[in-house]
N, C-alpha and C positions, 0 to 999 in steps of 0.2 A: 504494500500500500504506500510506503514511503516514496517509492520511485514515481508515483503518479500524482502525489500531492501538489507539486508545483503547478502542473497543468490544471488540476481541479481548481486551485486557488485563483489562477489567472482567468479561467473561464467564468468563475463566480464573480470576480471583480469586474468583468465586462458585461455582467448581467445575463449570461447564458444559462440555460437549463442543462443539468448534467445528470446522467444515469450512471449507476455503477453495477457491474456484474461481478459476482464473487463465486469462486468454486466453493461449494459447501460440502460436496461428497464426491467420491469416485468409486466405481465398482470395477474390479479387474485392473487393467492397465490404463493409466490416464496420462495425458501429456503434462499436466501441471497439478501440483498438490492442492488440497483444500487451503483456502486463504488467498490463493492467487486472485488478483483483481484487475479489472479493466474498466476505465471510465470512458464515456462517450458523451459528446455534447450534441446539441440539436442539429448542428451542421455536419455531423458524422465524423468529426475528428476524434481520434482514439489515443488513449494513453494506457500503457500496461498491456497485459495479455492473460487470457484464461486458458489458452490451449496451445500456445506456441505457434499459432497461425492457422491451425486446421479448421476451426469453426468460428474464427473471429468475425468473418463477414456476416454470418447468420446472426451472431450475437449483436453486432452493430444494428442490424435490421430490427431485432427484437427491442433493443434499447430505444431506437428512434420511435418505434410504435408506442412505447411506453410514454416517452416525452410528448408525443402528439395526442395522448389520451386514447389510443386505439387498443391498448391492452393494460392490464393491471400488473402491479408488482407481484412477483412470485417466482416459483421454481420453474426453470426450463431445463429439460434433459436432452442430451445428445448421447446416443449409444451406437455401437457398431451395427446392430440390427436395424436401427432407425434409418429408413431410406434417405431422409434429409441429411443425417449425419454423414452417411457414406458419400452423398453427393457433394458435401462441402469439405470432405477430406478427413473425417475422423476415422482413421483406419487402424488405430492402435489396439483395437479389440476390446476396449473397455467402454464404460459409460460415465459421463460427467454430469453432475447436477449443479446448476448455477442458480443463484438468487439474484434477480435483477430488480433494482428499485431506483427511484429518483432521489437524488440527494437534495436535502433541504437544510441550508444553514440558517 
């Protein structure tokens, strides 16, 4: 989280909405451990990583939907057997569970 704090602080200072996605659990093999975090602003800029790149694009989409009010905060899951996860590149054989929410300072 420390490595993304400067970007989050800068985005808030400029009045931007920010969502954060955090790895809360993994099953089997996962690209990042629980606690890994990624912040996304409403313009789609990203800081941090939750998967080393393999599902980041899909997570950005989920975060933007949240910031636009088209989805609620909550758990999003990507797993090897999930067609979407395979399509975006999660081929590590495991499942990752992310909690995505809007930050409110």
